[in-house]
N, C-alpha and C positions, 0 to 999 in steps of 0.2 A: 504493500499499500504506500503510495507516494504521499509525503507530507509537504504542503506548500506553506511556508511561513511568511506572513505578509507584514507590511509596514506597520510599526507600532503595535504589533501583536495581533493584528487582524487576521487570525489564522484560519485557513481553509485546509481541508484534506480531500483527496480524491476518494470518492465512495468505492465500495467493493465492486467487483466486476459487474458491468452493466451490459445487457444484450446489445445496446446501441453505442458501445464505446468506440466503434470504428465505422467508417463508411459515411453515408449521408445521414440526415436527421430523421429519416422515416422510422416508424415503429409499427408493430402490429396494430390493426385498426381497433381491436377489442381492448387495447391497453391505452390508446391515445384518446384524451378527452379535453375539452375546454375547461379551464379552471374558473368555474362560476360559483359564487357563494350562494347559500340559501336565502340570504337576506341582503338588502342593499346596504352600502356604506357611503357615508359622505365625507370621510376623512381617511387619510392614509399616513403611515409613518415611513418616510424616505431617508436613506442614509446618504448624506453629502459628506463633505470633508472640511476640516479646519482650513484656514487660509493657507497654511504651510503644507497642506495635504499630508500631514503625519497621522491624523486621527480621523475616524469616522464620527459624524454628528447626526443623530436622529432628529428629523424635523417633521413636525405634524402639518399636513397641508390639507386644505379643503378641496374637495372634488365634487362634481355633480353626482348625486345619488346613483349608484350603480351596483349591480352584482358582479360585473366584470372587473373586479378590483385588481387582480394581477396585471391585467393589460394596462389599466389606467395608472397603476402605481409605477410600472416600468416606464411609461410614457412621461410621467412626471419627473422621474430620475434622469431620463435622457434629456428633457427639456432644460435641466439645470435649475438652480435655486431661484426663488423669487425675491431674494434680498441680497444685500452686499456683504453679509457677515459669514457666509460659508461658501465653499468652492465646489464647482462641479467635478465629477469623477469620470465622466464619459466625454469623448471628444464632441465638440459642437457639430451639429448636423446628423448625428447618428439617429437612425429611426428604427422602430420596431417592425419587423416584417411579419412575425408570427410568434405565438406563445401558446404552449399547451402543456398539459400534465401527463406524465406516465402514472396511471392509477396504481400500478403494482409497486413501483419503487418510490413514489413520492417526489420524483425529480421533475422540475419545471424546465422545459426546453425553450430557450430564448434565442430567436433568430433575428440578428441585427444586420444593418446595412454596413457597407464597406468602410464607412467613415470610422468605425470602431478601430480599424487597423492604424489609425493615425496616432495612437498611443506611442510615446516616444521610447519608453524603456521598460525594464522589468518592474520597477516600482510603480509606474503608472498602471501597468497591466494588473498587478496584484491589487492595487487600490480600487480599480474599476470592477474587478471580479468580486472583491470583498463587499463593495457597496451593493452590487446586484444580489449577492447571496444573503446578506443580512437584511436587505429590504424585502426580499421575497419570502424568506423563512419567518417573517412576522405573520404570514398568512397561514391558516389552518391547512393541514395535509401536506405542506411543502417541507421536504426534508433536505433538498439540495437543488442545484441548478446545473444546466449544461448549456453552453453558449455555442451557437454556430453563426457563421457570417455568410450572408447571401445564400443561404441554404446548404452550405458546405461546412463540415466539422473539421476545424483546424486542429492539428495535434499539439502545436505550441505557438506562443507569440512572444518574442523577446526572451526565450528561454523558460517561459511559464507554461506548464502543461494545460492544454484545453481539451485533450482527447478523452477525458472521463468526467463524469458529473462531479461536482464540488459540493461539500457540505461544510458546515461550521465545525471547527476543531474545538473551539472554546468560545466564551463570551467575547464581545467586541472590545478592541483596543486593549489587549493583554499587556500588563506591566510585569516585567520580570518573567520568571518561568513558572509553569503550572506542572507539578510532578504528577505522574500517573497515580490515580487513586485519590487525588485531592479534590475537595469541593472548591467553589469559587464564589466571590461576592463581587457585586457591581457597585462602584463608587463614582460619584459625580463631582467633577471639578468645573471651574468656569473656563469659558474660551477666552482668547486673547482680547476680544472686544467687550467682554462682560455682557454678552447678549444671550448666549445659549449655555446649556449644561452639556458637558461632554462626558459620557460614561467610559470608565476604564474597568477592566477586569483584573482581579487579583486572586491568585491561588491561596487557599487556606487549608488547614488540616481537616480531614474528614471527621464526621460524627460529633461536631461541636453542638453545644446547646444554642438556642436563640440568642441569649445574652452574650455568649462567647463569640458568635458570628458577628453580632452588632459591634462588640469591642474591637474585633479585627478590622471591620470596615471603618470605624471611627478612628482607629490608629492610623490607617492609611490617609484619611482626610486630614488628620493633625500633622502628619509628616509632609503633606503637600505633594504636588505633582513632581515628576522627574525634573531635575534641575536643568536639563537641556531641552525641555519641552516648551511649547508656547502656551500651555495651559496655566491658569491662574488658581492659586489656593483659595479656599472658601472659609477656612477657619483662621481667625486672627492669630498672629504669632504668640505662642505661649499658652494657648487655650488648652485646658486639661479636662479630661472626662473623669469627673469625681466619683460617679456611681451610675449604675444602671438598674432599673427595676422592670421586670417582665410580668405582665398580667395576661396570661394565656386566654382566659375566658373573653376578655375584651379585645384581644389582639393588639394590646397597647404596650408600647415600649416607652418608658420614662427615662430621659437622659439628663443627668445633672452635670452641668458645665461649670468651670471656674469663671470668674468675673472677666477674664480676658476675652471671652466670647463676644462681648460688646465693646472691645477695645478699639474697634474701628470708629466709634463715636457717631457716625452718620454716613450718608451716601446711599441713596435709594437702590442703585444698581447692585452694590455690593450686598446690601441686606436682602434683596430679592434672591440673589444667587445663594447666599448663605442658607436661607430658609428652604428654598427649593432643593438645594443639594442635600441637606439633612433628611428632608422628607423622602425624596426620591431614593437616596442611598439606603435608608433603613427600611422603607416599604418595598425595596427590591427583594428583601427577605420574604419568601411567600407567607410566612406566618404572621407578618406584621402589617396591620392596616392603619394604625394610629401612632403618632409620635407626640409625646408631651415633653416640652423643653423647660428645664428648671436652671436657674443661675444661682450658684452658691446655696442650693437647697430651697430657694424661694421660687414661687410661681409669679412671673412678671405679667403685668397687663399687656405691655407693648415693648417692642424693641425700639431703639433710638429714632428710626424713621417711621414708626407708627404701625409696624406689623403686629397684629394681635396674636399673642402666643399664650394667652391665659388658658384656653382650652386646647385639648389635643388637636394636632394638625393631621390632615389626610391629604392625599394627592388632589382631591377635588377642591380642597381649601387653598392650595397653592398653585393650582392650574393642572387639571386632569390631562390637558393636551400638552405633551412634552414638547418643549421648544416650538410652540405654535407660531407659524409664520404666515401672516396675512399678505395677500398680493400687494405689491407696492404700486 
């Protein structure tokens, strides 16, 4: 099995042998079907890139209500971002020729126009494939992707294998190494423009309790992003996690921070990213739905810029739509 390691840990792997691993993109008629959902959606999550193209950034985009979500999602990815704070991953002018699902394998076959071949090097190819894979595997039934160009299956492009379906090896934007058998947590830092939250994945020991997983995630947040990255920290320097309390019945995690949490003193953009990062990071643990923030053991009414933290916070209270981007 071939392992393809992508920029900033955006790892993909070639799936096990597939009956369509060579030749053209045709498959048996009884296995090929259009990927149509049972109900309409009016929003999709598309993975673009940070401006330095080192990390993938999930962006929520409005679409006209449709059941053909896979087709529309790829078209949105190919069209590029509707704002100036994230970068495209696919060459301009690339169009979708066809898209369909192998019902047996869960592989989505994506046929693109020849503009895709304008990718300049290995890193650009890896980033493009990662953005397609992470975008499409947000949809039900999708386990991996297979890319063809103008109806033909290329074996490789700039040294990157295209001859087999690709699947996610781990969560998006892996930092460091994830050892075999490890679990993972997803942690959210700020982008270079303080506009979007950027998820990174970190390997952690297996079989930890919920508070232990949360402690691992918060430790990564407190350490900040890699020094050579364009990402911004969300916890003020010196912030400590004094204690954690887990209430399983309420799916509520209470985190007691030191006073340095509010050391920033003000700044609405920073405060928004702070709260969003804490909530999205901790509710990425499947057991957690609510987060209560304490400071030096006390429940505050508001943070310096007016964010209400007296009651437990949920994703809906900080923005259910991750990195929502309205058309400019």
